[in-house]
C-alpha positions as CSV (number, residue, x, y, z in Angstrom):
1,T,-15.0,64.5,110.0
2,I,-16.9,67.6,110.4
3,I,-20.2,65.9,111.7
4,S,-18.4,63.9,114.2
5,Q,-16.8,67.1,115.6
6,F,-20.2,69.0,115.5
7,V,-21.7,66.0,117.5
8,Q,-18.9,65.9,119.9
9,L,-19.2,69.6,120.4
10,L,-22.9,69.3,121.1
11,L,-22.6,66.3,123.6
12,K,-19.6,68.1,125.6
13,A,-21.3,71.1,125.8
14,K,-24.5,69.4,127.2
15,L,-22.4,67.3,129.7
16,L,-20.3,70.3,130.9
17,F,-23.3,72.5,131.4
18,S,-25.7,70.0,132.9
19,E,-22.9,68.1,135.3
20,Y,-20.8,71.0,136.2
21,F,-22.5,74.3,135.8
22,K,-26.1,72.8,136.5
23,M,-27.7,75.0,134.0
24,S,-28.8,74.6,130.1
25,C,-26.4,74.8,127.5
26,K,-28.9,76.3,125.0
27,K,-27.2,79.8,125.4
28,Y,-24.0,78.6,124.9
29,L,-24.8,76.6,121.9
30,A,-26.8,79.7,120.3
31,R,-23.6,81.8,120.9
32,I,-21.6,79.2,118.9
33,L,-24.3,79.1,116.2
34,L,-24.2,82.9,116.0
35,C,-20.2,82.9,115.7
36,F,-20.3,80.3,113.0
37,T,-23.0,82.3,111.0
38,V,-20.9,85.4,111.4
39,F,-17.8,83.6,110.4
40,V,-19.5,82.1,107.2
41,F,-20.8,85.7,106.4
42,E,-17.4,87.2,106.7
43,L,-15.9,84.3,104.6
44,M,-18.3,85.1,101.7
45,V,-17.9,88.8,101.9
46,T,-14.1,88.6,102.0
47,Y,-14.0,86.1,99.1
48,G,-16.5,88.1,97.0
49,C,-14.2,91.2,97.6
50,C,-10.9,89.2,96.6
51,C,-12.6,88.2,93.5
52,L,-13.2,91.7,92.4
53,V,-9.6,92.3,92.5
54,P,-8.3,92.3,88.8
55,A,-5.4,89.8,88.0
56,M,-2.5,92.5,87.4
57,N,0.8,92.0,88.6
58,E,0.9,88.8,90.7
59,I,2.7,90.4,93.6
60,L,0.4,93.6,93.6
61,S,-2.8,91.5,93.4
62,F,-1.5,89.2,96.3
63,G,-0.6,92.3,98.5
64,I,-4.2,93.8,97.9
65,K,-6.0,90.6,98.6
66,A,-3.8,90.1,102.0
67,V,-5.1,93.7,103.0
68,I,-8.7,92.9,102.1
69,C,-8.4,89.4,104.2
70,L,-6.9,91.5,107.2
71,L,-9.5,94.4,107.1
72,V,-12.8,93.0,106.0
73,P,-13.5,90.2,108.6
74,N,-12.1,92.3,111.5
75,A,-14.3,95.4,110.3
76,I,-17.3,93.0,110.2
77,T,-16.6,91.7,113.5
78,V,-16.3,95.2,115.0
79,I,-19.5,96.3,113.4
80,L,-21.1,93.5,114.8
81,F,-20.0,93.1,118.2
82,H,-18.7,96.5,119.1
83,K,-21.6,97.1,121.8
84,T,-21.0,93.6,123.8
85,D,-19.3,93.1,127.2
86,A,-17.0,90.6,126.0
87,F,-15.7,92.8,123.0
88,H,-15.0,95.6,125.3
89,Y,-13.1,93.2,127.9
90,F,-11.1,91.9,125.1
91,T,-10.1,95.3,123.8
92,G,-9.3,96.4,127.2
93,L,-6.8,93.2,127.4
94,V,-5.2,94.1,124.3
95,M,-4.7,97.6,125.2
96,K,-3.5,96.9,128.6
97,T,-0.8,94.3,126.9
98,L,0.3,97.1,124.4
99,K,0.8,99.6,126.9
100,R,3.1,97.3,128.9
101,K,5.5,97.3,125.8
């Protein structure tokens, strides 16, 4: 269940950080909580945008909703995390991979 998975996440993080890294896991857990909060926010905004699409032609409506589902969460992620080191590292990896092809 969700509750057991959450408890396991907390206990595994505590064990990993205390036994192997010899440091507190609070920063890691705060990051996980932030990511979960952003996920819920992206979910609500995307769902709200999709509800605004009128039920016209089923295929056209599906296509518009698919584009919304691709663009909205990614735009929110870029807006919120574009200044972080992890974001720059990841975009660098993606660009390096794209240049190889």
